[in-house]
N, C-alpha and C positions, 0 to 999 in steps of 0.2 A: 438717130441711126443706130442700129444694133448689129451685133455680130455674134454668132453662136460659137461655143467652145465646150470642152468637157470639164465639168466641175470636179476637181480632184481634192479640193480642201474647202469645206463648206463655209459660207459666210457671205455677207453683203458689205460692200465698201464703196465709199465715195472718195475722190481725191483728184490730184493733178497728174497728168501723164508725164512719165519720165522714160524716154525711149533710149534703150541701149542698142546701138546699131553696130552691125559688122561693117568692116571697111575694105573688104577684098576688092570691090569694084572701083574704089576711089584712090587706090595707090598709084603712084607715078612709076611706070615700068621702064622709064628711060634710064640709061646708064649716066652716072654723074661724072663730071670732069674731075680730074685728080685734085684740083684745088679745093673741092668741097668735101673731100672724104674725111679729113680730120674733124670738120664740124659735125658731120654725121655720126662719127664715133662719140663725140662729146654729147650729142643729143641722145644717143643710145644709153650712154652711161648715166645721164640725168634721169632718163625714164626708168631705167632699172633701179636706181637709187630711190626714186619716188615710189615705185610699186613695191619694192622690198620694205620700205619704211611703213607704207600703209598696211601691208600684210602683217608685219610684226606688231603693229598697233592693234590690229584685229585679234591676233593670236593672244596678246597680253590680256585681253578681256575674257578669255575662254578658259574653261577647265582643261588642263593638259591631258586628261583622260578622255575627253569628249571626241566624237567623230569629227566635228568641225575643226577643232584644233589640229588634229592630225592631217586633215585635208590641206589646211593652210601651210603646215610644216612641209608637206610634200611639194607644194608650189615653191616654197622658199628654197628647198634643196635644188630644184631645177633652175631657179633664177640665179643661184650662186654656183651652178655646175661649171667647173673650169673648162671642160671639153666643149660645152655648148657656147660659153662665152668666147672661147677661142674661135669657134666656127663662125659666130656672128661677126667678130672682128675681121676674119679672113674674107667673109662674104662682102663686107663693106670695102675693105682695103684692096683686095685682089680682083673682085668681080665688079667693083664700082656700083654696088647696089645702094639705094637709100637705106637708112636705118630701118624704116618700116618694112620695106621689101625684104631686107635681110632677115628680119624677124619672121615674116610670113614664110620665107623659104626654109629657114633653119628649123622652125617649130613644126612645119609640115613634114620635113624629112624625119624629125624625131618621132612624130606621131605615126608615120608610115612604118618605121622600123618596129614600133610597138604592135601595130596591127598585124604585121607579117610574122610576129613571134608565135601566132596561133595560141594565144593565151587569153581567156576571158578577162582576167584581171588587167593585163596590159592593154587589151582593147578598150576597156573603160578608162584607163589612164590616158590612152591616146586622145580620147575626147576632152579630157581635162587639159592636156597639153595644148591642143588646138585652141581651147577657150582661153587659156593663160596667154597664148600668143596674141589673141585678139585683144585681151586686156592691155598687154604691153603696147600693141599698135595704137589703141585708143589713148594710152598715156602719151605716146610720142606725138600724136596728132592734136591732142587737146591740151596737153601740159599737166593733166591730173588723171587720177585713176578712176575711170568709168564715170566720172562726175558723181561718184557715190558720196563723197564728202560734201557735195552741194545738193544732195537730195532734199527737196522741200518736205515739209511736214505732210503727212497723208499722201505720200507718193504712190501712184499706181505704176509699177515698173513693167514695161513692155519689152520683150526680147525674143529673139529666135529661140534661144534655149538658155537656161541657167544651170550650170553643173553644180553638183554638191559643193565643190571647192569654191565656186563663185557665191553660192548661197551663204556659205560660211562668212563671207566678207560683207554681206548686206547689213546696214544698220537697221535692224528689224523694227526698232522703236519708231522709225519714220516711214516704214513700208506699210501701206494700207492694203495692197493686193498685188498679185503677180498675174501677168497675162503672157503666155508663151505660145509660140507657133507650133512647137513640137511637144511630145511627151504624152503620158497617159497616167491612169490611176495607180499603176504599180511601179512607176519610175521612182528612183531614189529621191529626186527633188520633190516629187509629190508627197512622199512619206515625210520628208523634212518640213515641208510646208504645213502639213497636217499637225505635226508635232509642235510647230511654232504657232499654230492657230492663225496662219495667214491665208485669207481667201484667195484661191488660185484657180485660174482657167488654163487648160492646156489644149493643144491642137486647135488653137484659135488663130485663123489667118488674118490677124490685125494689120499685117503689112500691106494688105490690099486697100486699106483705108488711108486717108490723109490725116494721120495722127501726128501731132507736133507736141513738143515739150510745153507743159503748162495747160494743155487742153483739159477741160473738166470731163471726167469720166466717172462711170459707175460700173461696178462689177457685181453681178448676181451669180455667185458661185454656189447657189443652191439649184437654180434652174439652168445654169450654163449660158449666161448672156453677158456681153460687154456692151455698154451704152456709151455712145459718143455724144457729149453735150446733152444729157438727158433733159427733157422738158419737165414742167412742174408736175404734170400728172404721173409721169414715170418716177420722178423723185418721191412723190407721195406714196405711190404703190410700193416702192422699194423700202422706204422708211417704215411702212406698216409691216412688211415682211421682216425687216431688221428688228423691229420692236418685239415681234412675236418670237424671233430667234433668241433675243436677249432675255426675254421672260422665261423661255425654256431653259436657257443656260443658268439663270438665277435659281430656277426650281431644282435643277440638277445639283447645283452647289449646296443647296439646303440638305441634300441627302448625304453629304460628306461624313457627318458624324453619326449617322443612323446605323442601326443593325442591318446587315445584309441578309434578307430573308424573303421568302415568298409571302404571298398575301395571307396564307394560313399559318405562317410562322416557321416554315422549314428553313434552317440556316444553310446558306450556300456560300462558301468562302470565295472571295474575289481577290486574286493576286495580280501582279503586274509583270509584263514582259519588259526587260531592259537590255541594253547593249553596252552600257558603260556605268561606272560607279556614280557619275554625276546625276544620272537619271534617278537613282535611288533617293536623292534629296527631295524629289517631287512626289514620292508616294503619299506623304501626309496631305498633300494638296487635294487628293481625291479619295483619301481614306482606304488605300490599298492595304490588304492584310498580309503582305509579304511579297516576295519575288517568286513567281511561278516559272520563270524562264530567264536565266542570265546567259546571254549569248557570248560565251567566252572567246570565240574565235576572233572577235573584234579586238581583243587585247593583243592578238598576234598580227592581225591584218593592218592595224593602224600604228604600228611601232616600227621604227627603223632598226631596232635591235630586238631579238627574241627575249621576252621576259623570262628570266630563269626561275627556279623553284622559289627562291627567297622573295623575289619581286612579286610573283603570283600570290604567295602566301600573304604578303602584306596587303595586296589588293583585296583578297577575299576577307581578310580580317577587317579592313576598312568598311567593306560592304556589311559585314555582320554588325559592326559598331553602329552604323547608320540605321540598321533595321531594328536594333534594340530588342532582340528576343523574337522578332518575327522570322518566319522561315526564309531561307535562301535556297532556291532551287537552281543548281548550276548544271547547265548542259556542257558536257565535255566538248572540246573544240570540234566544230563541225566544218572541217576544211575540205577542199575539193570542189568540183563543179565550178560555180562562178565565184567561189571564195578562195582566193589564192593569197599567199603570203610572199611579199617581195623578197624577204630575207631567207626564204626557204627555196631550195632547188626543187621545184615541183614540175615534173615532166608533163608536157602537153599531151592531151588525150584526144582521140578522134571524137569520142562522145563522152565528155566529162560528167554529164548528169547521170550516166550509167557506169561510171568508172570508180576511181579510188576516192570515195566519199565517206564522211563520218568515221565510224569505227574501223572501216576498211583502211582508211588513211592512217589513223592513229595506231592501229595494231601493226601496220607496216613500218611505223617509226616509234618503236617502244621507248627509246631514250627521251624523245620529246613528250610522249604520252606520260611516262613515269614522272617526269618533272611536274606536270600538272596534277597528277593523282596525289603525289606526295604533298604538294602545296595545299590541296583541298583537304586531305586527311589531317594535316597539321592545323588548318584553320578550324576544322570541326571541333577542336578542343575549346573553342571560344564562342560557339553558338550553333544553333540547329541548321545543318546543311543537308539538303537532299541532292543527290548526284544522279543525273540521268544521261544515258548514252544515246547518241543519234544514229539513225540508219542501221539499227540492229535487225537483221532479217531472219536469223536462225539461231537455235540454241547453242550451236558450236561457237558462234561469234561471241555470244554473251558469256559463255564459259571461259573463253580466252581472255576477255576483258576482266572478268572476276579473278582469274588466276594471276593476272598482272597486278591487280589491286592488292591481292594477298602478298605478293612478292614485295610490293612497295611498303606494306606494313612491316614486313620482316626487316627490310633495310632501314626503316625508321627506328625500329627497336634497337638494331645494332648500332645505329648512329646516336642512340640515346635522345631521340627527338620525340616529344609527346604528340599524340594524335587522338582524335575522337572517332566515334562510330558514325556512320552515314546511313541514311535511308537511300536505297538504291532503286533505280527505275530505268526505263527505256522510253524513247520517243517512238510511238507506233506511227510510221509514216509511209509504209509500202504495203501492197497487198500481201506480199510474202510474210511480213511481220504479223499481219492479221491472222493468216492461216496457220502460222507457227506459234501463235501466242500461247496456246495451252501448254506447250512444252517449256516455255520460258517463265511463266507466272510463278511457279514454285520458288524461283530464285530471286523474286522481286518483291519490293515493298509497295511500289506504285507504278503506274504507267501514265504517260501523257500523250494525248493524240495530237499529232502534227498534221493538221488538215491541208496545209499548203502543198506539201510534197505528196501526201496521200492522194489528193485530187489529181496532181500532175501525173503521178505514175499510174493511177487507175484509169484516167481518161487518155493517157498517152498524148498529152498536150502540154507544151512548154508554157509555163505560167508567165514567162517574161515576154512571150511573143504576142504583139498586139493583133496579129492576124488571126490568133486562135482564141480571142476573147469569148466567142460563142461556144467554143469547145472546152472552156475552162469555167464552168458556172460556179457562182458562189455556193449555191445549194443544188444538189441533184439527188434523185432517189437512190442511185447506187451508192453514193457517199453516205447518205443517211443510213442505209442498211449496213454498210461496213462499220460505221460508228456504233450502231446497235449491237453488232457482233462483238466488237471490242469490249463494250461495257458489260454485256452479258457474261462473257468469259471472265473478265476481271472480277466481277461481283461474285461469281460462282467460286472463285479461288480466294475470296475475301482480300482482294488487292485493290487499293484505292485508285480511282481513275480520274484524271484531270484532262484538260485540253488547253494547249498553248498556241494552236494555229489561229489564223485570222478569223475563222468562223466563230471562235469564242468571243471575238470583239464585235460581232454583228448583232445588234439588239433584236433584229427581226428573227434571229434563230434561237434566242435565249430560252424561250418557253419550250420550244421543241427539244433542245438539248437536255433541259431539266427532265422533261418527260421521258426521254430515252434513258435517263438514269445517271447523267453526268453529275459528279459530286463536287467538282471544283473547277473554276474558270481562271485562266491566266490570260489577261487581255492587255491591249495597248493602253497606256495611261490616258490618252485622249478619249478613249471609249468607255472607261471603267464606270463612270457615273451613269451613262446611258444604259449600260447593261444592268447596273444596279436598279435603275428605275424600271426597266423592262421586267425583271424577275419579281419585283415587288407588286406588280399588277396582276400576277397570276397565282392561283392556288395550285398546289401540287397535283391534285386529281385532274384539274383542267389541263395541266401540262401533259399528263399521262394520256389523256383522251386525245389531245392534239397529236402526240407522237404516234398513237395507234392509227389515226387517220393517215398520217404522212407515210407510214410504212406500207399502206395499201396502194400507194400511188406509184405509177411507173413513168410518168411524163414530167419533164422539168417545168413546163408551163402550168400544169395542174398543181404541182407542189407550190410554185410561186403564188398561184391564185389562192390556195388554201391559206398560206401565211399572210398574204395581203388582206384577205377577208377577215381573218381572226384578229388582226391588229387594227382594223378600221373602226 
């Protein structure tokens, strides 16, 4: 028997089913007699202790700077929150609820308050709170945490959903694949699964089937299929696909130490996108030539205290040390929209995607921005740093940023703190930035194209909305033309042009982007070798010819046909 789903992290896996169930419908909603309330409080205390101990053990294995560590820390803060614990005790003692029912009630109340706060950050945390409540209920009802400590080898984990916080607690060495009822390609958990190399299906209604723990399953996360107790023919077919995929992976790994160049010897630097210091450790695994995008907002979003100038300075120095002379491209904090910082008082906005974002936010908070700029300037004394600013739409904004940077230099001189020079750039990610680029280029050393937001703002389509997938194409003629305009203007001004958006990580677009004149790629670590292989198969003149053909096309389907045909 098979079931369809969306393949969000490629791979083929075999293993035993491990079902993580929700328990809402199985709770006892009767009030307890007073004689049982003390026992329920003890059960709650034991479950809390078990879950806290398990979470602490998971955190101890992680880099404190990693996203997963910070997600677990956020859960621990909630599990030890005095107000929440008092409410749980009152709900048991005064309302005579069972421990599990008290958890369901109190965590739902907490999540509802977050959702009503009209904050994208808190709305996402509300989902984490509900999931944490489910984990605590599972601990109460089973005596252990999600049965994760008892996961069999090669477990295929099936769940309604797994939040990033829950993903962080998974013993990935025993997880063969994930199959979830909800989610899609752009979800945070999908990104984490791809980063970890875990084959994953989402939007797969596995709950309609009679799946039990221990059942033999196969996951085809290439074609998007879940197999229940596959027969010999299906297993043979999947093994053949898996062998082909493994051979492709081995061929890619062989490219790690080779020169990055086109078929006719044109060098194209391949750098990596990272969100934390720990990811820089993996650059050597794929032969990345530096960091082309360091998303510094995660240093603020995932910390319970704002990192001050000295803390940031140390972090940037650590990054430079790991890079050992390779370039570090830092994007100044890109806060606002869906990126909120719990330790900052960020006003809710009716339309945050069009509100105080990127440099709009940082210019409105000069003290916060200055601390980051000073830390980066000081770190530049120890290695090559490129600094780029997000969401710059007009020259007046850029001039304001550069004026603040000069003020920071003066204050460092007065404080007798050494600093180095920076290469300066912007992320071009709105139509306004494209049309105003000529006035900004004389002030810049480089530009980087942010295709994610450039597509969103050009197509007027929320890239996180699954209902608008068709309105947010990976490649479209209008975006290709905008990219061509950016590159043409930058080259005329002798300003280097890179790309850090998701399009740069798409091997199907590599030759087209080279043909348009892109000089540097900054890609996800998981995609770097595929992009390297793609560019090695094309000569530069052939790339230029492909780009010329693409620029004559006005339909999305025709563009996709062209790229499919030329890669077949």
